[in-house]
C-alpha positions in Angstrom: 83.0 79.8 89.1 85.8 81.1 91.3 88.3 78.9 93.1 87.0 80.1 96.5 83.3 79.6 95.7 83.0 76.2 97.3 84.4 77.5 100.6 83.0 81.1 100.8 79.6 82.4 99.6 79.5 85.3 97.2 78.3 87.6 100.1 81.3 86.6 102.3 83.6 87.1 99.4 82.3 90.6 98.7 82.6 91.6 102.4 86.1 90.3 102.7 87.1 91.9 99.4 86.1 95.3 100.8 87.4 94.8 104.2 90.8 93.5 103.1 91.3 96.2 100.5 92.1 98.7 103.3 92.0 96.8 106.6 92.5 99.9 108.8 89.6 101.8 107.2 86.0 101.2 108.3 83.3 100.7 105.6 79.5 100.8 105.5 77.5 97.8 104.5 76.0 99.8 101.6 79.5 100.1 100.0 79.4 96.3 99.5 75.7 95.6 98.8 75.3 98.4 96.2 77.4 96.4 93.8 74.1 94.5 93.1 75.7 91.0 93.0 74.5 90.0 96.4 71.2 88.8 97.8 70.1 91.2 100.5 68.9 88.6 103.0 72.0 86.4 102.4 74.2 89.5 102.8 72.8 90.3 106.2 73.3 86.7 107.4 76.9 86.8 106.1 77.6 90.0 107.8 76.2 88.7 111.1 78.2 85.5 110.8 81.5 87.3 110.2 80.8 89.6 113.1 79.9 86.7 115.4 83.1 84.9 114.4 85.1 88.2 114.8 86.4 88.0 111.3 85.0 91.6 111.1 84.6 94.1 113.8 82.2 97.0 114.2 83.8 100.3 113.3 84.3 103.3 115.6 81.2 104.5 117.4 80.0 108.2 116.9 82.0 110.7 119.0 80.6 112.0 122.3 77.8 114.5 121.7 76.7 112.7 118.5 73.8 110.8 120.0 71.5 111.9 117.1 74.0 110.8 114.5 72.2 109.0 111.7 75.3 107.8 109.8 75.2 104.1 109.0 77.1 101.6 111.1 80.6 100.7 109.9 82.7 97.6 109.9 86.4 96.8 109.4 88.7 93.8 109.2 89.9 92.2 112.4 93.6 91.9 111.8 94.0 90.1 115.1 91.7 87.2 114.0 93.7 84.0 114.3 93.2 83.1 110.6 93.5 86.6 109.2 96.8 86.0 107.3 95.4 82.8 105.7 92.1 84.4 104.8 93.8 87.5 103.3 96.1 85.2 101.3 93.2 83.2 100.0 91.4 86.4 99.0 94.4 87.7 97.1 95.0 84.4 95.3 91.4 84.2 94.2 88.4 86.5 94.2 89.9 89.7 95.5 92.8 90.1 93.0 94.1 87.1 91.0 90.9 85.9 89.4 89.6 89.2 88.0 93.1 90.2 86.9 93.8 86.8 85.2 90.5 87.0 83.3 91.0 90.5 82.1 94.6 89.8 80.9 93.5 86.6 79.1 90.5 88.1 77.4 91.7 91.6 76.4 95.5 91.1 76.0 95.8 87.4 75.2 98.0 88.0 72.1 100.3 90.4 73.9 100.8 89.1 77.4 103.1 86.0 77.7 103.4 85.9 81.5 102.1 87.9 84.5 102.4 87.7 88.3 101.2 89.4 91.4 104.5 90.2 93.1 103.1 91.2 96.4 101.0 93.8 98.1 101.4 96.9 100.3 98.8 96.3 102.9 99.0 99.8 104.4 98.5 101.5 101.1 96.0 99.0 99.8 98.0 98.4 96.6 99.0 95.3 94.7 102.2 95.1 92.6 101.7 93.4 89.2 104.3 92.4 86.6 103.3 91.9 83.0 105.7 90.4 80.4 104.8 90.9 76.7 106.1 89.3 73.5 106.6 91.2 70.2 103.3 92.9 70.6 103.2 95.3 73.6 99.9 96.1 75.2 98.8 99.6 74.4 99.4 101.6 77.6 96.1 103.6 77.2 94.2 100.3 76.6 95.8 98.6 79.6 95.1 101.6 81.8 91.5 101.8 80.7 91.0 98.0 81.3 92.5 98.3 84.8 90.3 101.3 85.7 87.2 99.5 84.4 88.1 96.5 86.6 88.3 98.8 89.7 85.1 100.6 88.8 83.2 97.4 88.3 83.9 96.4 92.0 85.4 93.1 91.0 88.6 94.5 92.5 89.0 96.9 95.4 92.7 97.0 95.7 94.6 99.6 93.6 97.4 98.4 91.3 101.0 99.2 90.6 101.7 97.7 87.2 105.1 97.1 85.6 105.3 96.1 82.0 108.5 94.4 80.6 109.4 92.8 77.3 110.6 89.2 77.4 114.2 90.3 76.8 114.1 92.8 79.6 112.4 90.3 81.9 115.2 87.7 81.3 117.8 90.3 82.3 116.0 91.6 85.4 114.8 88.3 86.8 118.4 87.5 87.7 118.9 90.6 89.9 117.3 92.2 92.9 114.6 93.1 93.7 112.8 91.1 91.1 114.5 87.8 91.8 113.4 87.9 95.5 109.9 89.0 94.5 109.4 86.1 92.1 110.6 83.6 94.7 108.7 85.2 97.6 105.6 83.9 99.3 103.6 86.8 98.0 104.2 85.9 94.4 101.1 84.6 92.5 101.2 83.5 88.9 98.5 85.0 86.8 99.5 84.0 83.3 101.8 81.1 82.6 103.9 80.7 79.4 101.7 79.3 76.6 103.4 76.2 75.2 101.4 76.4 72.0 102.5 80.0 71.6 106.1 79.2 72.5 106.1 76.4 69.8 104.4 78.6 67.2 107.7 79.9 65.9 109.2 76.4 65.2 106.1 74.6 63.8 105.9 76.4 60.5 109.6 75.9 59.8 109.2 72.2 60.4 106.2 71.9 58.1 108.0 73.9 55.4 111.1 71.7 55.7 109.1 68.6 55.2 107.2 70.0 52.2 110.5 71.0 50.5 111.9 67.5 51.2 108.9 65.8 49.5 109.0 68.2 46.5 112.7 67.5 46.1 112.0 63.8 46.2 109.3 64.0 43.5 111.4 66.2 41.2 114.5 64.1 41.6 116.5 67.2 42.7 119.2 66.9 45.4 117.8 67.7 48.9 
């Protein structure tokens, strides 16, 4: 269950995901409904509701002389809607970007990825900037690229990605300088993967256990510790 599910129906989420991916570009309803994850009747009601509330607008009408045009009606985001910035931010933090990205990184690259963020988005280009920080094991570039392309093809994300991958050492250096310092502290920054405390402690736990074992063996044998 997504974090926005209790506020927005699946049909509304799918419509906003498509509309907000490229707000200036009109889209046909079939582009959304063909994903197969929406109920047709509920989808029609959601579309009517968003149009009535002016969250969405109807797209450009056919040009003069195109009275017989049979192209489907189109729709697009209403960027003048009073709550457009808030809705767009909610979409980015949940169903439109953060949730599918977080799930993919945690399932496919759990051992490699230590931290990850959405640093911001380029609304005009419809792109999202993502930073991935890895430990000793680096995600295979081809595997990461394939996973991202699969995510886009699935329809779970509609925004294109610009991904930067850094080692932990490189991240520690770069986070102190611009532009990364401002990006990490900016309003557009969304944490995807937080440092894993168990993973961070993994390097010290074995040494502690080994030290205790040696202490006990020394005590039993009577050797100096």
